C-alpha positions in Angstrom: -4.7 -27.2 3.3 -6.7 -24.7 5.5 -8.5 -21.7 4.4 -7.0 -18.4 6.6 -9.5 -15.2 6.5 -7.9 -12.2 6.5 -9.2 -9.0 8.5 -8.0 -5.9 5.8 -9.4 -2.4 5.8 -11.0 -1.0 2.9 -7.8 1.3 1.9 -5.8 -1.4 1.5 -8.6 -3.5 -1.4 -7.1 -0.3 -3.4 -3.2 -1.0 -2.6 -4.0 -4.0 -3.7 -5.9 -3.3 -6.3 -3.3 -0.5 -8.3 -0.4 -2.9 -7.0 -1.7 -6.3 -6.7 -0.3 -7.7 -3.5 -1.0 -6.5 0.6 2.3 -6.4 3.4 1.6 -8.6 6.3 1.3 -5.5 7.9 -2.0 -4.3 6.5 -3.9 -7.4 7.4 -4.6 -9.7 10.3 -5.3 -13.3 9.6 -7.3 -15.8 11.8 -6.7 -19.6 10.2 -9.9 -22.1 10.0 -9.5 -25.3 12.7 -10.0 -27.3 10.3 -11.7 -27.7 6.8 -15.1 -28.3 8.1 -17.7 -25.6 6.8 -18.4 -24.2 10.7 -14.9 -23.8 11.4 -14.5 -21.8 8.3 -17.3 -19.7 9.1 -16.2 -19.3 12.7 -12.9 -18.0 11.2 -14.0 -15.8 8.7 -16.4 -14.0 11.5 -14.1 -13.8 13.9 -12.0 -12.0 11.0 -14.6 -9.8 10.1 -15.2 -9.0 13.9 -11.3 -7.7 14.1 -12.1 -5.5 10.8 -14.9 -4.0 12.3 -13.1 -3.5 15.6 -9.7 -1.3 14.4 -11.6 0.2 11.0 -15.3 0.5 11.3 -15.8 -2.0 8.5 -15.5 -5.4 7.5 -13.8 -6.4 4.8 -12.3 -10.0 5.0 -10.0 -11.8 2.7 -10.2 -15.5 2.1 -7.1 -17.1 1.4 -5.1 -20.5 2.1 -3.3 -21.0 4.6 0.4 -22.7 5.0 1.0 -26.0 6.9 -3.2 -27.1 6.4 -5.0 -26.6 9.9 -3.5 -24.3 12.9 -1.5 -23.2 10.3 -0.1 -19.8 9.8 -0.7 -16.6 6.7 2.2 -14.4 7.1 4.5 -12.2 4.8 2.5 -10.5 1.4 -0.3 -11.4 -0.3 -0.3 -11.0 -3.2 -4.0 -10.8 -5.2 -3.4 -14.1 -6.8 -3.7 -16.0 -3.6 -6.9 -14.7 -2.7 -9.8 -16.9 -3.0 -13.0 -14.1 -2.3 -13.7 -11.1 -0.4 -16.3 -11.0 2.2 -17.5 -7.7 2.9 -20.5 -6.1 5.6 -21.8 -7.4 8.8 -23.6 -10.8 6.4 -20.1 -11.1 4.7 -21.5 -10.7 1.5 -19.0 -13.0 -1.3 -17.5 -11.1 -4.1 -15.1 -12.9 -6.6 -11.6 -10.8 -7.0 -13.0 -10.0 -10.9 -15.4 -7.6 -8.6 -12.1 -5.8 -6.7 -12.9 -2.8 -8.4 -16.6 -3.2 -8.3 -16.2 -3.4 -4.2 -14.0 -0.2 -4.0 -16.6 1.6 -5.7 -19.3 0.8 -2.9 -17.3 0.9 -0.1 -16.2 4.0 -1.0 -20.2 5.9 -1.1 
């Protein structure tokens, strides 16, 4: 499988925490071209740019894409399928266990 990076608005994190999932229309996914670390970083950076353009804040969720490189991300996203949260210009990494802390930090 290949990594996918999902641009989301900050409010989507609260929904993810409260409901345990996000609908497909709550994110825009970018799939890495390969399992190569540079391709994964590039996909994450593109997702960050999308989030900043749409919502003014960089928030990206990392997950696995279906079908490997060139695969897709579609349908609802369950919290259990999120592997990491990346926030801010530096795309700082947070574990899903830190979701509430990220929500609090973004609210200030």
